[in-house]
C-alpha positions in Angstrom: -70.8 -6.9 64.4 -69.0 -3.7 63.5 -65.7 -5.2 64.8 -66.2 -8.4 62.8 -67.0 -6.3 59.8 -63.7 -4.4 60.1 -61.8 -7.6 60.7 -63.4 -9.1 57.6 -62.7 -6.0 55.5 -59.1 -6.0 56.8 -58.7 -9.7 55.9 -60.1 -9.0 52.4 -57.8 -6.1 52.0 -54.8 -8.0 53.1 -55.8 -10.9 50.9 -56.3 -8.6 47.9 -53.0 -7.0 48.6 -51.4 -10.4 48.7 -53.0 -11.5 45.5 -52.0 -8.3 43.8 -48.4 -8.8 45.1 -48.4 -12.4 44.0 -49.7 -11.4 40.5 -47.1 -8.7 40.3 -44.3 -11.1 41.2 -45.8 -13.8 38.9 -46.5 -11.7 35.9 -44.5 -8.5 36.4 -41.3 -10.2 35.3 -42.2 -9.4 31.7 -41.6 -5.7 32.5 -38.1 -6.5 33.6 -37.0 -9.1 31.1 -35.7 -7.8 27.8 -35.5 -10.5 25.2 -32.7 -8.6 23.5 -30.5 -9.0 26.6 -31.0 -12.8 26.3 -29.0 -12.8 23.1 -25.5 -12.9 24.7 -22.6 -11.0 23.3 -20.1 -13.2 21.6 -16.6 -12.9 20.4 -16.1 -12.2 16.7 -13.0 -13.8 15.1 -11.1 -12.4 12.1 -9.7 -15.4 10.3 -7.6 -16.2 7.3 -9.2 -18.6 4.7 -7.3 -21.5 6.4 -8.9 -20.7 9.8 -5.9 -18.9 11.4 -7.3 -16.3 13.8 -5.5 -13.0 13.3 -7.8 -10.9 15.6 -10.7 -11.1 18.1 -13.3 -8.4 18.6 -15.6 -8.4 21.5 -17.2 -6.4 24.3 -17.4 -9.7 26.3 -15.0 -12.5 25.3 -17.5 -15.3 24.9 -17.8 -18.3 22.6 -21.4 -19.7 22.7 -21.8 -23.5 23.0 -24.9 -25.6 23.0 -25.8 -27.6 26.1 -25.6 -30.9 24.1 -21.8 -30.3 23.7 -21.2 -29.6 27.4 -20.4 -32.8 29.3 -23.1 -34.0 31.8 -20.5 -34.0 34.6 -19.8 -30.3 33.9 -23.5 -29.4 34.1 -23.9 -31.4 37.3 -20.9 -29.7 38.9 -22.5 -26.2 38.4 -25.9 -27.5 39.7 -24.4 -29.2 42.7 -22.4 -26.2 43.9 -24.8 -23.4 42.8 -28.3 -24.7 42.9 -29.0 -28.3 44.0 -32.7 -28.0 43.6 -32.5 -26.5 40.1 -34.7 -29.0 38.5 -37.3 -28.9 41.4 -38.0 -25.2 41.9 -39.8 -22.7 39.7 -37.1 -20.1 39.7 -36.9 -19.4 43.4 -35.8 -21.8 46.1 -38.0 -20.7 49.1 -36.0 -22.8 51.6 -32.9 -20.9 50.7 -34.8 -17.7 50.8 -36.0 -18.3 54.3 -32.5 -19.1 55.5 -31.1 -16.0 53.8 -33.8 -13.8 55.3 -33.1 -15.1 58.8 -29.4 -14.3 58.5 -30.1 -10.9 57.1 -32.4 -10.1 60.0 -29.8 -11.2 62.5 -27.1 -9.1 60.8 -29.6 -6.2 60.3 -28.3 -5.9 56.7 -28.5 -7.7 53.4 -25.6 -10.1 53.8 -26.5 -13.4 52.2 -28.0 -14.3 48.8 -30.2 -17.2 48.2 -30.1 -17.0 44.4 -30.9 -20.0 42.2 -29.2 -20.4 38.9 -32.2 -18.9 37.3 -32.0 -15.9 39.7 -28.3 -15.5 39.0 -29.0 -15.5 35.3 -31.8 -12.9 35.7 -29.6 -10.7 37.8 -26.7 -10.9 35.3 -28.8 -10.3 32.3 -31.2 -7.6 33.5 -30.2 -6.1 36.8 -27.3 -4.6 38.8 -25.2 -6.2 41.6 -26.4 -4.0 44.5 -27.8 -5.9 47.5 -31.2 -4.2 48.1 -34.7 -5.7 48.7 -36.0 -3.9 45.6 -33.4 -5.5 43.4 -34.0 -8.9 45.0 -37.7 -8.5 44.3 -37.0 -7.7 40.7 -34.7 -10.7 40.5 -37.4 -13.0 41.7 -39.9 -11.6 39.3 -37.5 -12.0 36.4 -36.5 -15.5 37.4 -40.1 -16.6 37.6 -40.7 -15.1 34.2 -37.8 -17.0 32.7 -39.0 -20.3 34.3 -42.4 -19.7 32.7 -41.1 -19.1 29.3 -37.9 -21.2 29.0 -37.2 -24.9 29.7 -34.7 -25.9 32.3 -32.2 -26.9 29.7 -32.6 -23.5 27.9 -32.0 -21.7 31.2 -28.9 -23.9 32.1 -27.5 -23.4 28.6 -28.0 -19.6 28.8 -26.4 -19.6 32.3 -23.3 -21.6 31.4 -22.7 -19.3 28.4 -23.3 -16.1 30.3 -21.3 -16.6 33.5 -18.0 -14.8 34.1 -14.9 -16.9 34.8 -12.3 -14.1 35.4 -9.4 -13.3 33.1 -11.7 -11.5 30.8 -13.6 -14.6 29.6 -17.3 -15.3 29.7 -19.0 -18.7 29.3 -17.8 -22.2 29.8 -16.4 -22.6 26.3 -14.2 -19.5 26.4 -13.1 -20.4 29.9 -12.2 -23.9 28.9 -10.1 -22.6 26.0 -8.5 -20.0 28.3 -7.5 -22.3 31.1 -7.1 -25.7 29.5 -6.6 -25.0 25.7 -9.5 -27.3 24.9 -13.1 -27.1 24.0 -15.6 -27.6 26.8 -16.8 -30.9 25.3 -13.3 -32.3 26.2 -13.2 -31.2 29.9 -12.3 -33.8 32.5 -14.2 -34.2 35.8 -11.4 -32.3 37.7 -11.4 -29.5 35.1 -15.2 -29.2 35.0 -15.2 -28.9 38.8 -12.6 -26.2 38.8 -14.6 -24.1 36.4 -17.8 -24.7 38.4 -15.9 -23.5 41.5 -15.0 -20.2 39.8 -18.7 -19.1 39.5 -18.9 -17.9 43.1 -15.8 -15.6 43.0 -13.8 -15.9 39.7 -11.1 -13.5 40.8 -10.8 -14.8 44.4 -10.5 -18.4 43.2 -8.4 -17.7 40.1 -6.3 -20.8 39.3 -3.7 -18.5 37.8 -3.3 -16.0 40.7 -4.5 -18.2 43.6 -3.9 -21.9 42.6 -4.3 -23.2 46.2 -7.6 -21.5 46.7 -8.7 -22.7 43.3 -7.8 -26.3 44.1 -9.6 -26.2 47.5 -12.6 -24.7 45.8 -12.5 -27.5 43.1 -12.5 -30.1 45.9 -15.6 -28.4 47.4 -17.3 -28.9 44.1 -16.2 -32.5 43.9 -17.6 -33.2 47.4 -20.9 -31.5 46.3 -21.0 -33.8 43.3 -20.5 -36.8 45.6 -23.2 -35.6 48.0 -25.7 -35.4 45.2 -24.7 -38.9 44.0 -23.5 -37.5 40.7 -20.2 -39.2 41.2 -18.9 -42.0 43.4 -16.4 -41.6 46.2 -13.8 -43.3 44.1 -14.3 -40.8 41.3 -14.1 -38.0 43.7 -10.9 -39.2 45.2 -9.4 -39.8 41.8 -10.3 -36.3 40.6 -9.0 -34.7 43.8 -5.7 -36.4 43.1 -5.3 -34.5 39.9 -3.2 -31.3 39.7 -4.8 -28.2 38.2 -3.0 -29.1 34.9 -3.5 -25.6 33.5 -2.6 -24.8 29.9 -3.3 -21.1 30.0 -3.7 -19.4 26.6 -2.8 -15.8 26.5 -4.3 -14.1 23.5 -1.8 -11.7 22.1 -3.2 -9.0 19.9 -1.3 -8.9 16.6 -0.3 -5.2 16.0 0.7 -6.0 12.5 -2.9 -7.0 11.7 -4.6 -4.0 13.3 -4.8 -1.8 10.1 -6.3 -4.7 8.1 -8.8 -5.5 10.8 -10.0 -1.9 10.8 -10.3 -2.1 7.0 -12.4 -5.2 7.5 -14.7 -3.3 9.9 -15.1 -0.5 7.4 -15.9 -2.9 4.5 -18.4 -4.8 6.7 -20.2 -1.5 7.4 -20.1 -0.2 3.8 -20.9 -3.5 2.0 -23.0 -5.5 4.5 -24.4 -2.8 6.9 -22.8 -4.5 9.9 -21.7 -1.8 12.4 -18.5 -2.2 14.4 -20.6 -2.5 17.5 -22.6 -5.4 16.0 -19.4 -7.1 14.8 -18.0 -6.8 18.4 -21.1 -8.4 19.9 -22.4 -10.7 17.2 -20.1 -13.7 17.4 -19.3 -13.7 13.7 -16.5 -15.5 11.9 -15.1 -13.1 9.4 -12.9 -14.8 6.8 -10.6 -12.3 5.2 -8.2 -12.2 2.3 -5.1 -11.2 4.2 -1.7 -12.7 3.3 -0.1 -12.8 6.8 3.4 -13.0 5.4 3.0 -9.9 3.2 1.2 -8.1 5.9 4.0 -8.6 8.4 6.7 -7.7 5.8 4.9 -4.4 5.1 4.3 -3.7 8.8 8.0 -4.4 9.7 9.3 -2.1 7.0 7.0 0.6 8.2 8.9 0.5 11.5 12.1 1.5 9.8 12.6 5.3 10.2 15.0 5.6 7.2 12.1 5.2 4.8 10.3 8.2 6.3 12.5 11.3 6.2 11.0 14.5 7.6 12.1 17.6 9.4 10.4 16.3 12.6 9.4 12.9 14.0 6.3 11.0 13.2 6.3 11.0 9.4 3.3 8.8 8.7 2.5 6.5 5.8 0.0 4.1 4.3 0.5 1.0 2.2 -1.9 -1.4 0.5 -1.4 -4.4 -1.7 -4.0 -6.4 -3.6 -3.8 -9.5 -5.7 -3.7 -8.5 -9.3 -5.9 -11.3 -10.6 -8.7 -11.3 -8.0 -8.6 -7.9 -6.3 -8.3 -9.5 -2.9 -6.4 -7.3 -0.4 -3.3 -9.1 0.6 -2.0 -6.4 3.0 -2.9 -3.0 4.4 -0.9 -0.8 6.7 -2.7 2.3 7.9 0.1 3.9 9.9 3.5 3.3 11.4 2.4 2.6 15.0 -1.2 1.6 14.3 -3.6 0.5 17.0 -7.2 -0.7 16.5 -9.4 2.3 16.0 -6.7 4.7 14.9 -6.9 6.8 11.7 -6.5 4.3 8.9 -4.6 6.2 6.3 -5.3 3.6 3.7 -8.7 5.2 3.3 -7.7 8.8 3.9 -7.7 11.1 0.8 -4.4 12.8 -0.1 -3.2 14.9 -3.0 -1.9 12.3 -5.5 0.5 14.4 -7.5 1.8 12.8 -10.7 0.4 9.4 -9.9 -2.8 10.8 -11.6 -1.1 11.3 -15.0 -1.7 7.7 -16.2 -5.2 7.7 -14.8 -6.5 11.1 -15.8 -4.5 11.9 -18.9 -2.4 9.3 -20.7 -4.7 6.3 -20.2 -7.8 8.1 -21.5 -5.8 9.8 -24.3 -4.4 6.5 -25.6 -8.0 5.3 -25.9 -8.1 7.7 -28.9 -6.4 6.8 -32.1 -4.8 10.3 -32.3 -2.6 9.7 -29.2 -0.5 6.6 -29.1 2.7 6.0 -27.2 5.0 7.5 -29.9 2.7 10.3 -30.8 4.6 13.6 -30.4 3.0 16.3 -28.2 4.3 19.8 -27.2 6.8 20.0 -24.4 6.9 23.7 -23.6 5.9 26.0 -20.9 2.1 26.2 -21.3 -0.5 28.7 -20.3 -4.1 27.7 -21.0 -7.0 29.8 -19.7 -4.8 31.4 -17.1 -3.4 28.1 -15.8 0.4 27.8 -16.3 2.1 24.4 -16.4 5.9 24.1 -16.1 8.1 21.1 -15.9 9.6 20.4 -12.5 13.2 21.0 -13.8 12.0 23.9 -16.1 13.6 22.1 -19.1 11.7 21.6 -22.3 12.3 19.5 -25.5 9.9 21.3 -27.8 8.2 18.1 -28.8 8.2 14.8 -27.0 6.5 11.4 -27.4 3.7 10.4 -25.1 6.0 7.6 -24.0 8.8 9.9 -23.0 6.6 12.5 -21.4 5.1 9.9 -19.0 8.4 8.1 -18.3 10.0 11.5 -17.4 6.8 12.7 -15.7 6.8 16.0 -17.6 4.1 18.4 -16.4 3.6 20.7 -19.4 2.8 17.9 -21.9 0.3 16.3 -19.5 -1.6 19.6 -19.0 -1.6 20.2 -22.8 -2.9 16.7 -23.5 -5.6 17.0 -20.9 -6.8 20.2 -22.5 -6.8 18.4 -25.9 -8.9 15.4 -24.8 -11.1 17.5 -22.6 -11.7 17.5 -18.9 -15.2 15.9 -19.0 -13.8 13.1 -21.1 -11.0 12.5 -18.6 -13.4 12.7 -15.6 -15.6 10.0 -17.2 -12.6 7.6 -17.1 -11.9 8.6 -13.5 -15.5 7.8 -12.5 -15.1 4.4 -14.1 -12.0 3.9 -12.0 -14.0 4.8 -8.9 -12.3 8.1 -8.4 -15.1 10.6 -8.7 -13.7 14.1 -9.1 -15.6 17.4 -8.7 -12.8 19.6 -9.9 -13.0 21.2 -13.3 -9.5 22.6 -13.8 -6.5 21.5 -15.7 -4.7 20.9 -12.4 -6.4 17.5 -12.5 -3.6 16.4 -14.8 -1.0 16.9 -12.1 -3.1 15.6 -9.3 -4.3 18.9 -8.0 -7.6 17.9 -6.5 -9.8 19.5 -3.9 -10.4 16.2 -2.1 -7.6 13.9 -3.2 -7.4 10.1 -3.6 -7.0 7.3 -1.0 -4.2 4.7 -1.3 -7.0 2.1 -1.6 -8.5 4.0 -4.6 -5.0 4.3 -6.1 -4.3 0.6 -6.0 -7.8 -0.2 -7.4 -7.2 2.1 -10.3 -3.7 1.0 -11.2 -5.0 -2.6 -11.2 -6.8 -1.7 -14.4 -3.4 -1.4 -16.2 -2.2 -4.7 -14.7 -5.2 -6.7 -15.6 -6.0 -5.9 -19.3 -7.9 -2.7 -18.6 -10.4 -4.1 -16.1 -11.2 -2.6 -12.8 -12.5 -4.5 -9.7 -13.3 -3.4 -6.2 -10.6 -4.4 -3.7 -11.9 -7.0 -1.2 -10.8 -7.5 2.3 -13.7 -9.9 3.3 -14.1 -13.3 1.7 -17.2 -14.3 3.7 -19.0 -13.9 7.0 -20.6 -16.6 9.1 -22.9 -16.1 12.0 -22.6 -17.7 15.4 -24.3 -20.8 14.2 -21.7 -21.2 11.5 -24.0 -20.3 8.6 -22.5 -18.2 5.8 -24.6 -15.0 5.7 -22.4 -12.9 3.4 -20.1 -13.9 0.6 -18.0 -11.6 -1.5 -18.9 -11.0 -5.1 -16.3 -9.9 -7.6 -17.6 -7.4 -10.1 -15.3 -6.5 -13.0 -15.7 -3.7 -15.5 -13.5 -2.8 -18.5 -12.2 0.7 -18.4 -9.3 0.6 -20.8 -8.7 -1.6 -23.8 -6.3 -4.5 -23.4 -3.9 -2.7 -25.9 -3.9 0.5 -23.9 -3.4 -1.5 -20.6 -0.4 -3.3 -22.2 1.1 -0.1 -23.6 0.8 1.5 -20.2 2.4 -1.5 -18.5 5.3 -1.2 -20.9 5.7 2.5 -20.4 5.5 2.3 -16.6 8.0 -0.6 -16.6 10.4 1.8 -18.2 9.5 4.5 -15.7 10.6 2.2 -12.9 14.0 1.5 -14.4 14.9 4.7 -16.1 12.4 7.3 -15.2 11.2 8.9 -12.0 10.6 5.5 -10.4 14.2 4.3 -10.7 15.1 4.8 -7.0 15.8 1.6 -5.1 16.3 -1.8 -6.5 14.0 -4.6 -7.6 15.3 -6.8 -10.4 12.1 -8.4 -11.5 9.0 -7.3 -13.3 7.6 -4.0 -11.8 5.7 -1.1 -13.4 4.7 2.0 -11.6 4.5 5.8 -11.2 5.7 8.2 -8.6 3.9 11.3 -7.4 4.7 14.2 -5.0 3.1 17.5 -4.1 4.7 20.7 -3.2 4.5 21.9 0.4 2.1 24.9 0.7 4.3 26.7 3.3 7.9 25.6 2.8 9.7 26.2 -0.5 11.2 23.2 -2.2 9.7 20.9 0.4 7.4 17.9 -0.2 4.0 17.5 1.4 2.8 14.1 0.0 5.0 11.4 -1.6 3.6 8.5 -3.6 4.4 5.3 -5.5 1.8 3.2 -7.2 3.1 0.1 -8.8 2.3 -3.4 -9.9 3.9 -6.8 -10.7 2.2 -9.6 -12.6 1.0 -10.8 -9.2 0.2 -7.8 -7.1 -0.8 -4.1 -7.2 0.3 -1.7 -4.5 0.1 1.9 -3.5 2.3 3.7 -0.9 1.9 7.2 0.5 3.9 9.0 3.1 3.6 12.4 4.7 2.4 14.1 7.8 -1.2 14.0 9.0 -1.0 17.8 9.3 1.3 19.8 7.1 2.5 23.2 8.3 5.7 25.2 8.6 7.0 22.7 11.1 6.0 19.5 9.3 7.4 18.6 5.9 9.2 15.8 4.1 12.9 16.2 3.4 12.8 13.7 0.5 10.3 13.0 -2.2 8.7 10.1 -4.1 12.0 8.2 -4.1 11.3 7.0 -0.6 7.9 5.3 -1.1 9.4 3.9 -4.3 12.4 2.4 -2.4 10.0 1.1 0.3 7.8 -0.6 -2.2 10.7 -2.2 -4.0 12.1 -3.5 -0.8 8.7 -5.0 0.2 8.5 -6.7 -3.2 12.1 -8.0 -2.8 11.2 -9.6 0.5 8.0 -11.1 -0.9 10.1 -12.5 -3.8 12.2 -14.4 -1.3 9.2 -16.3 -0.1 7.2 -16.9 -3.3 9.4 -16.1 -6.3 7.7 -13.4 -8.3 7.7 -13.2 -12.1 10.8 -11.9 -13.8 8.9 -10.2 -16.6 5.4 -9.2 -17.7 3.8 -11.7 -20.1 2.2 -10.1 -23.2 -1.4 -11.1 -23.7 -2.1 -12.8 -27.0 -4.7 -10.2 -28.1 -2.4 -7.2 -28.0 0.6 -6.0 -30.1 3.9 -5.5 -28.5 5.0 -2.0 -27.8 8.5 -1.4 -29.2 11.2 -0.1 -27.0 12.0 3.6 -27.5 14.7 4.4 -30.0 17.6 6.5 -28.8 18.9 8.5 -31.7 22.7 9.1 -31.7 23.8 12.6 -30.8 27.3 12.6 -32.5 27.6 11.0 -35.9 31.1 11.0 -37.6 30.7 10.8 -41.4 33.5 9.9 -43.9 33.4 10.0 -47.7 35.5 8.3 -50.4 35.4 7.1 -54.0 34.7 3.7 -55.4 35.0 2.4 -59.0 32.7 0.2 -61.1 29.0 -0.3 -61.4 26.8 1.6 -63.8 29.0 4.7 -63.3 32.7 4.8 -63.6 33.1 6.8 -60.4 30.8 6.3 -57.3 30.9 8.0 -53.9 30.9 6.0 -50.7 29.6 7.5 -47.5 30.3 5.7 -44.1 29.4 6.8 -40.6 29.4 5.7 -37.0 27.6 2.3 -36.8 24.2 2.5 -35.0 23.6 1.0 -31.6 20.0 0.2 -32.6 19.4 -1.4 -35.9 15.9 0.1 -36.1 17.5 3.6 -36.7 16.9 4.9 -40.2 19.5 7.3 -41.7 18.4 9.9 -44.2 21.2 10.9 -46.7 21.2 14.5 -47.8 23.0 16.3 -50.6 23.5 20.0 -50.1 22.1 22.2 -52.9 21.4 25.8 -53.3 18.1 26.8 -51.8 17.2 23.5 -50.2 19.0 20.3 -49.4 17.8 17.2 -51.2 17.3 13.8 -49.5 18.9 11.4 -51.9 18.6 8.1 -49.9 17.5 6.2 -46.9 19.5 3.5 -45.0 18.0 1.2 -42.3 20.1 -0.9 -40.0 23.4 -0.1 -41.8 26.1 2.6 -41.8 27.1 3.2 -45.4 25.6 4.5 -48.6 26.8 4.6 -52.2 26.3 7.8 -54.2 26.0 6.9 -57.9 27.1 9.1 -60.8 29.6 11.4 -59.0 30.3 14.3 -61.5 33.8 14.1 -63.0 34.2 17.8 -62.7 33.1 19.7 -59.6 32.2 18.6 -56.1 29.2 17.7 -54.0 28.6 17.9 -50.2 26.7 15.3 -48.2 25.5 14.6 -44.6 23.3 12.0 -42.9 20.5 12.5 -40.3 19.3 9.7 -38.0 15.5 9.1 -38.1 13.2 7.5 -35.5 10.5 5.5 -37.3 8.5 5.3 -34.1 8.1 9.0 -33.4 8.7 9.9 -37.1 11.3 12.5 -36.1 14.8 13.3 -37.2 17.7 13.7 -34.9 21.0 15.7 -35.0 22.7 15.7 -38.4 26.2 14.5 -38.9 29.2 16.5 -40.1 29.3 17.4 -43.8 31.7 15.7 -46.2 32.7 16.8 -49.7 33.3 14.5 -52.6 35.3 16.0 -55.5 37.7 14.8 -58.3 
């Protein structure tokens, strides 16, 4: 009895142990399966609005496809060669397991797998590739779990999308596009069999590297299809007679688009909370506003060393261009030899130099009635609260118009004017332009900032002058669709008025003159262009340049260009200044003009007054005097002088008298004056002085003539 008792207890123990083991295998898969891993990584495409792919981002190059779109013969090919009893087992094919165990025992090692499609999927999703009994047990547990929670079609769809086909592609859709340049729904019997054959050893049976092995493996699959009655002998023979007929597609990354793609990633993070990792794995379609032609023009010009003069190699640069009317970013170049993930200098802050003058000083000042384009302001060496401002050429006119001060980029008037309008007032406008500034000193007028400004910010800000005073966020992304094709994010354009339309037009007129006659005159572009240069002094090398800028706009586009070194020290400095980004920008616009014919001039809006061109007063006037007879007086004096080049010039006629000279007349648009009632006895002396009605200032007086009998 005692022996029977122990036998019974042993039996119960073994039975309980078996039941526990069975329960663990049956229900323990839930501890292995992670549902997040069942959401397969998918390739994200960066596309233009017409669907042209300019970039692909992925950890695994996969394009998901539904089972309904995969031809039945393709599904049958994978089942025939990988798991013939797929629709009959519950995740594990025990016949295959017994066979594999027998061979492992004979070999005294784990040498053969018996994995079903479900097991392969479980291994690929949740486990490693090592051949151990523990891993195999986990694989079985996970496979059973999948079978209990997913339908056969769901498992097969997941498998066909997950599997690796070599050449860096995952899933049957990406493989079909890679090897045959067609979607999986168009695969022929021969092509589908070839892909099914790759599942066992994608590198060993690669149709690119081992075409004979690939063809033999394809034929094995075709025989398997025939054996399972999926195809007839005639169909098998016909398919075997086909060549591989590859149409291999090699995806070539576009280096000219790399900067733009990184800008897209940053915008996706900042605006839509999509991390770069999520973008790479999420299978999104990101439609962007890039103009590929402009992007390539800018990129190619950045490869030209002559635009980037420095004492050593690797002068860097950044360029951005946005559409004036919409704010869409047409092009962005973040460096000269840019690769994905590099430092994108389009979004790196640099000292802006004089490009800040229109934004921080003259734009805000002209919003006040007291400071208009032809208002005179002091042009003299200035010291205010311990801050000294000098012109770059150390020359001063005494008084100068706002117009001329900006065209010639004079420093002293800008600092004086900032002090007059007030730093808080100026900073308020900078905040509206999305350039928050923490600094409190007058150096703001000259771009002396603790943090600086990015080229992207610069382009956004100058767009206000080009678009009637309105500012808008620059947009790289138009919309984002998820892997199901549903649009989940769409760009919204938000516009805010910063400057009045009149101030914007006045600034456009002034900056147009700056490009032809002022500091922005370097290079050549014959059509409408307005802009401002900027440069900063090198902190260690005398008379050398650290940062060089040009911000400009046409009726169609707004741009900003920066160049300099990433690190400026005694051994890294520019050997030329802002003329180089100016030339670069003009050359880019010239090439764009060849493709789309840009506007020849800016069109004045109906709601603003035209800004007159500056008047250039003559510096050397030759005055002559004579007599004439008749009129109310018997004798009259006639004064004649050098004819004016500008009919708007007014001439003040003066008669010299003791104590103070008397202005006796005014002539506009002519070069003669009649002096009535010349005294018969004695003489009188006269001269003329040119007068600018815009600035309300007189110029250099003429010689003096004497009229006497």
